[in-house]
C-alpha positions in Angstrom: 23.5 -14.3 3.2 21.3 -11.9 5.0 20.8 -8.5 3.4 21.7 -5.7 5.8 20.2 -2.3 5.2 21.2 0.8 7.1 23.7 -1.2 9.2 25.0 2.0 10.8 21.4 3.3 11.5 21.9 6.6 9.6 18.6 6.5 7.8 16.6 5.7 10.9 18.5 8.3 12.9 17.6 11.0 10.3 14.0 9.8 10.4 13.8 10.0 14.2 15.3 13.5 14.1 12.4 14.6 11.7 9.5 12.9 13.5 8.4 11.4 16.8 6.7 8.1 16.1 5.9 7.3 19.8 2.2 6.4 20.2 1.4 7.7 16.7 -1.0 6.1 14.2 1.3 6.0 11.1 0.4 5.9 7.5 3.5 4.8 5.5 3.3 5.4 1.7 5.7 3.4 -0.3 6.8 0.9 2.3 8.4 -1.6 -0.1 9.6 -4.7 1.8 9.3 -2.9 5.1 13.0 -2.1 5.5 12.3 1.2 7.3 9.0 0.1 8.7 10.7 -2.2 11.2 12.8 0.6 12.5 9.9 2.8 13.6 7.0 0.4 14.0 7.8 -0.7 17.6 7.5 3.0 18.6 4.2 3.6 16.9 0.7 2.8 18.1 -0.1 1.3 14.7 1.2 1.4 11.1 -0.8 1.1 7.9 1.8 0.6 5.2 1.1 0.8 1.5 3.1 -0.1 -1.6 2.1 -0.8 -5.2 4.3 -3.9 -5.5 2.4 -7.1 -4.6 5.8 -8.9 -4.3 7.2 -6.3 -1.9 4.1 -6.3 0.2 4.1 -10.1 0.3 7.8 -10.0 1.5 7.0 -7.4 4.1 4.1 -9.5 5.5 6.3 -12.6 5.6 9.1 -10.8 7.4 6.9 -9.1 10.0 8.0 -10.0 13.5 5.5 -11.7 15.6 5.4 -8.9 18.2 4.5 -6.4 15.4 1.7 -8.3 13.7 -1.0 -6.8 15.9 0.1 -3.2 15.0 1.5 -3.3 11.5 -0.7 -3.9 8.4 0.7 -4.0 4.8 -1.6 -3.3 1.8 -1.1 -3.3 -1.9 -2.0 0.2 -3.3 -0.4 3.2 -4.9 -0.5 6.6 -3.3 -3.4 7.6 -5.6 -5.5 4.7 -4.4 -5.1 5.1 -0.7 -8.4 5.7 1.0 -8.1 6.3 4.8 -10.8 7.9 6.9 -10.2 11.5 8.0 -8.6 11.7 11.4 -7.5 8.0 11.4 -3.7 8.8 11.2 -1.5 11.1 13.2 1.6 10.9 11.0 2.3 10.2 7.4 5.6 8.7 6.5 6.9 8.9 2.9 10.5 7.9 2.1 12.4 6.6 -0.9 9.2 6.5 -2.9 9.7 8.9 -5.8 
């Protein structure tokens, strides 16, 4: 049985009210298995998604749609370990990560 998350789109609707992802270089902190990543990634120019769980990142990589593989990259790291060049992102997304 497939797991359906946010079937009514409430989480993504709230996210889109808070930020405009269109054409943005997004840094996602705490991406998990990518459950929210897939909702905004198609709008973004690129997504660099981090999570400390190797298992979750492996799942996210495996589930990445072919059309998103050129713009979405998942890495294993905690928020304290993230090292991104200054000016390399336009928007930082952090949700459900506390």
